[in-house]
VONU-631089 format. One line per 2 residues: number of its first residue (from 0); their letters; for each residue x, y, z of C-alpha. Coordinates in steps of 0.02 Angstrom, whole numbers, plus 32768, in hexadecimal, padded with zeros to 4 digits. Example, Ala and Ser with C-alpha at 12.3 -4.5 7.8 and 13.67 -1.06 7.14 Angstrom:
! residues 2
0> as> 8267 7F1F 8186; 82AC 7FCB 8165
This chain:
! residues 326
0> mn> CA9B 2D73 0A30; CAFF 2CDA 0A5F
2> em> CAE3 2D00 0B17; CA26 2D02 0AFC
4> lk> CA2B 2C5B 0AA4; CA8E 2C10 0B34
6> vd> CA10 2C51 0BB2; C97F 2C09 0B4E
8> gf> C9D9 2B62 0B40; C9F7 2B5B 0BFC
10> ge> C940 2B85 0C1B; C903 2AF7 0BAE
12> el> C97E 2A7D 0BFD; C94B 2AB4 0CAB
14> qh> C894 2A9C 0C81; C8B8 29EE 0C3B
16> lk> C919 29BE 0CD7; C88B 29FC 0D47
18> sr> C811 2992 0CE3; C87D 28F6 0CF3
20> la> C898 2916 0DAD; C7DD 2925 0DCA
22> ea> C7C0 2883 0D6B; C848 282B 0DCF
24> ey> C801 2869 0E74; C754 282B 0E42
26> tl> C79B 2781 0E12; C7FA 2773 0EB5
28> ra> C75E 279D 0F1A; C6FB 2718 0EBC
30> ir> C781 2697 0EDA; C78E 26C1 0F94
32> sg> C6D1 26B6 0FAB; C6CE 2608 0F5B
34> ev> C669 263E 0EC3; C6E6 25ED 0E4B
36> da> C74F 254F 0E53; C7F5 25A5 0E70
38> lv> C864 25DC 0EFF; C8DD 2666 0F2D
40> ve> C986 263E 0F7B; CA01 26C0 0FBD
42> tk> CAB1 2696 0F7D; CB59 26EF 0F76
44> eg> CB26 272E 0ECA; CA82 2772 0F0E
46> eq> C9D1 272C 0F06; C9BC 269B 0E8B
48> vf> C919 2653 0E4B; C905 2595 0E42
50> tl> C871 2541 0DF1; C82C 2497 0E25
52> ag> C84F 241C 0D9A; C7B1 23C1 0D64
54> ae> C742 2416 0DE4; C69F 23F2 0D8F
56> hp> C5FB 2436 0DCB; C5B1 2391 0E0E
58> yr> C64D 2372 0E76; C649 2422 0EBB
60> lm> C58F 2411 0EE0; C5AC 236D 0F3D
62> ie> C634 23BA 0FA9; C5C6 2450 0FD1
64> mm> C530 23E5 1001; C58A 2364 106D
66> ne> C56B 2369 1129; C625 2365 1152
68> gs> C694 23FC 114C; C716 23F5 10C2
70> ai> C7B0 245F 10A3; C84A 2459 1034
72> la> C8E9 24AC 1071; C99F 24BE 1048
74> hn> CA24 2467 10AE; CA44 250B 110A
76> gt> C98D 2513 1140; C94B 2590 10C1
78> if> C896 2567 1099; C876 2557 0FDE
80> yc> C7C0 2525 0FEB; C739 24F5 1068
82> nq> C681 24CD 105A; C5ED 251F 10B0
84> cf> C5E5 2497 1135; C697 24BB 116D
86> sa> C66E 2575 116D; C5D7 2555 11DD
88> mv> C63E 24E2 124B; C6BE 2569 1274
90> kt> C638 25F2 1272; C69B 265B 11F7
92> pl> C669 269D 1149; C6BC 264B 10B2
94> ek> C712 26EC 107C; C76D 26F3 1124
96> ii> C7A3 263E 111A; C7E4 2624 1069
98> gg> C895 2665 1058; C8AD 2668 1114
100> si> C907 25ED 1185; C8B5 2551 11CA
102> yq> C913 256D 126D; C8A0 25FE 129A
104> fi> C81C 2577 12B6; C888 24FE 1318
106> qp> C889 2506 13D6; C93A 252F 1416
108> ke> C945 248D 1478; C914 242B 13DC
110> kk> C993 2475 1362; CA18 23F1 1380
112> lf> C999 2366 1365; C959 23BD 12C8
114> kt> CA08 23CB 127D; CA22 2312 129C
116> li> C97D 22EE 1245; C9B3 2357 11AE
118> ke> CA54 22F2 11A1; C9F0 2251 11A8
120> gv> C97C 2297 1123; CA0D 22BA 10AD
122> ns> CA51 220A 10C2; C9C0 2191 10D0
124> gg> C92C 21EE 1119; C8F9 2202 11CE
126> rq> C867 2223 1242; C85D 2276 12EC
128> ei> C7E1 22C1 1364; C80E 2377 1374
130> al> C7C1 241A 13B4; C7A7 24AB 133C
132> ra> C79B 255E 1377; C704 25B0 1326
134> gd> C6FB 2666 12F6; C699 268F 1394
136> gt> C71D 263D 1401; C6BB 25A0 1429
138> sv> C70B 24F4 141E; C6C7 247A 139D
140> pi> C6F8 23C1 13B2; C70D 236D 1309
142> ll> C74C 22CC 12BD; C7CB 2309 123D
144> sa> C80C 22A1 11AC; C8A2 22DA 1145
146> sn> C8DF 2295 10A0; C955 22C8 1014
148> fq> C903 2328 0F85; C961 2330 0EDF
150> si> C8E1 2382 0E6D; C917 2436 0E81
152> na> C991 2458 0DF4; CA38 2413 0E2F
154> ag> CA3B 2468 0ED8; C9EB 23DC 0F3D
156> ai> C976 23F8 0FD0; C91F 23AA 1065
158> cl> C868 237A 1062; C80C 2386 1109
160> va> C763 233B 1133; C71A 2373 11DA
162> td> C688 231E 1232; C637 237E 12C0
164> is> C62D 2309 1357; C5E5 2389 13D2
166> eq> C547 2322 13ED; C5AC 2283 1405
168> ky> C61B 22DA 1485; C582 2321 14DC
170> se> C537 2273 14E4; C5DA 222C 1528
172> es> C5E3 22B3 15AD; C52D 2297 15DA
174> lk> C54E 21DC 15E8; C5E7 21FA 1656
176> ks> C581 226F 16C3; C4F4 21F0 16D1
178> ek> C570 2165 16FB; C5BF 21D3 1780
180> el> C515 21FC 17CB; C4E9 2142 17C7
182> ri> C58B 2116 1821; C567 2199 18A5
184> kt> C4B4 215B 18BC; C4EF 20A6 18C2
186> qs> C571 20D2 1944; C4ED 2130 19A9
188> le> C478 209B 19A0; C504 2027 19D7
190> ev> C528 2099 1A6A; C46E 20A0 1A97
192> na> C462 1FE2 1A89; C4FA 1FCE 1AF8
194> al> C4AE 2046 1B77; C408 1FE8 1B70
196> kv> C461 1F42 1B8C; C4B7 1F8A 1C25
198> ll> C412 1FD1 1C63; C3B6 1F2D 1C46
200> kr> C43F 1ECE 1C9E; C431 1F41 1D34
202> ve> C374 1F32 1D34; C383 1E74 1D2D
204> eg> C402 1E74 1DB9; C390 1EE6 1E1E
206> rr> C2FC 1E73 1DFE; C35E 1DDB 1E35
208> el> C39B 1E33 1ED1; C2E7 1E63 1EFB
210> ee> C2A9 1DB2 1EDF; C338 1D6F 1F46
212> ki> C30F 1DE8 1FD2; C255 1DBA 1FCF
214> ls> C27C 1D00 1FD2; C2F9 1D18 205D
216> ni> C27D 1D7E 20C4; C1F7 1CFA 20AD
218> re> C26A 1C6D 20E4; C2C0 1CCC 2170
220> lv> C238 1D3E 21B4; C197 1CDF 2190
222> sp> C1B7 1C24 217C; C209 1C0C 2227
224> yi> C16F 1C51 227F; C0FC 1BE5 2219
226> dk> C165 1B4E 2249; C158 1B7E 2300
228> lk> C09C 1B92 22F1; C093 1AE0 22AF
230> tt> C0DD 1A9E 2351; C058 1AF2 23BB
232> al> BFAC 1AB3 23E7; BF3E 1AEE 2359
234> se> BE89 1ACE 2331; BE5C 1A7C 228C
236> kq> BE23 1B23 2249; BEC7 1B76 227B
238> it> BF2B 1AE8 222D; BEC7 1AFD 218B
240> ll> BEE5 1BB9 2188; BF9D 1BA2 21AF
242> ti> BFAE 1B21 2123; BF5A 1B99 20A9
244> ae> BFCE 1C26 20DE; C068 1BB7 20CB
246> tn> C02E 1B7A 2020; C011 1C2D 1FE4
248> ld> C0BD 1C60 2021; C107 1BCD 1FC3
250> hi> C0AC 1C06 1F26; C0F0 1CB6 1F3B
252> aa> C1A0 1C72 1F51; C18B 1BFD 1EBD
254> sf> C152 1C8D 1E4C; C200 1CD8 1E5C
256> lh> C24A 1C3A 1E16; C200 1C58 1D68
258> nl> C2AB 1C4C 1D15; C2C7 1BA2 1D60
260> kt> C216 1B68 1D3C; C21F 1BA4 1C88
262> ky> C2BC 1B3F 1C67; C284 1AA8 1CCD
264> ln> C1C6 1AA1 1CC2; C1C1 19F0 1D09
266> lt> C1F0 1A25 1DBB; C16C 19FF 1E3D
268> hr> C12F 1A7D 1EBD; C18F 1A24 1F48
270> ei> C22E 1A20 1EDE; C21F 1ADB 1EC1
272> qi> C20C 1AF4 1F7E; C2A7 1A8D 1FA2
274> at> C307 1AE1 1F13; C2E0 1B8B 1F60
276> lv> C31F 1B56 200B; C3BB 1B03 1FC2
278> ke> C3E2 1BA3 1F65; C3D2 1C03 2008
280> gk> C457 1B91 2053; C3E6 1B2C 20C4
282> sv> C425 1A81 20FB; C3C4 19DF 20E7
284> kd> C394 19E7 219F; C35A 1A9C 2191
286> ia> C2F3 1A75 20F7; C2A3 19DE 214B
288> et> C274 1A46 21E3; C234 1AD8 2179
290> ln> C1C6 1A6B 210B; C19C 19F3 2198
292> it> C1DA 195C 2136; C260 18DA 2156
294> ak> C316 18EF 2125; C307 1857 20B1
296> tv> C27A 18AE 2055; C2E8 1947 203F
298> ef> C377 18DB 1FFD; C2FF 1887 1F85
300> hr> C2C6 192D 1F3E; C37A 196E 1F35
302> ns> C3AB 18D6 1ECD; C312 18F0 1E61
304> lr> C346 19A6 1E47; C3F7 1974 1E14
306> tk> C3B0 18F9 1D96; C336 1975 1D4A
308> lg> C3B9 19FF 1D46; C437 198F 1CEE
310> lk> C4AE 1984 1D84; C4A2 18CA 1DA6
312> nk> C54C 1873 1DB3; C5A0 191E 1DAB
314> ra> C603 1979 1E31; C5A6 1A1B 1E12
316> nl> C560 1A6D 1EAE; C4A1 1A71 1EAF
318> rs> C497 1B19 1F09; C515 1B6B 1E92
320> hl> C4B2 1B2B 1DFE; C40E 1B6C 1E46
322> lt> C45B 1C18 1E68; C478 1C31 1DAE
324> fl> C3BC 1C37 1D92; C398 1CC2 1E0F
């Protein structure tokens, strides 16, 4: 009889324990999923439940609706609580976050920096840019603030506020990329400009050489024969035609002196003729014979050239000065 009573007593006690265990498991699941303002911490004595002191509904609602991720964790990194934004940030359900370690979401290379931030948070608060490791393995750049949180019983905790700066980082990278592309394009343009300058210089040198050659050919291959023709017996018609031919040749030669004429528009046609011959190295006598004028006339025009070119009372060589314009 006594044995039967003992068995019945054990059965009732067992049923009562099962009921309490089921209730405890339900409570723990609710706490882990964030349905109640409490937390579960694994200690040497087993799992312990902590409730948030003064966690009123409006405060909880504000935390849940804020755009920043928020989490509360123990000094060892155990997560007591986090909001939906933090859950979305690390791409992990709430029930897999609460009660776990924050270090599962910290990139290995960032752990040292994170530990330093936690120490700063305990003392006076701190802020750092850091990379989280989301549940799918992707890296999430955030601006993380840490501060001491004393509202959880007497245990103490760390409050984290995380701001996703992915768009900011993307913009910064895009800006760096654009700046790099701009530098490359600028460098390319500078190289093209340098090449164009070299090309233009060569074209200008080629033009001057061609003009010089044409002027030289006129004075050396044409003018001497015209001068000889002048000394022969010519009819009035022939003299007229020869004069026209000589004048046209002078005009052709003068057209190559556009640089000189542009700078010194007050030069006369005769002065341009003499300037051309001086540049070619002709002496006063040669110029006089070529133009069929006296040596004094040549000297007069040479002095006039020196005055108009700003060489009067200077030791500068007239021919050297004229060469700089062709």
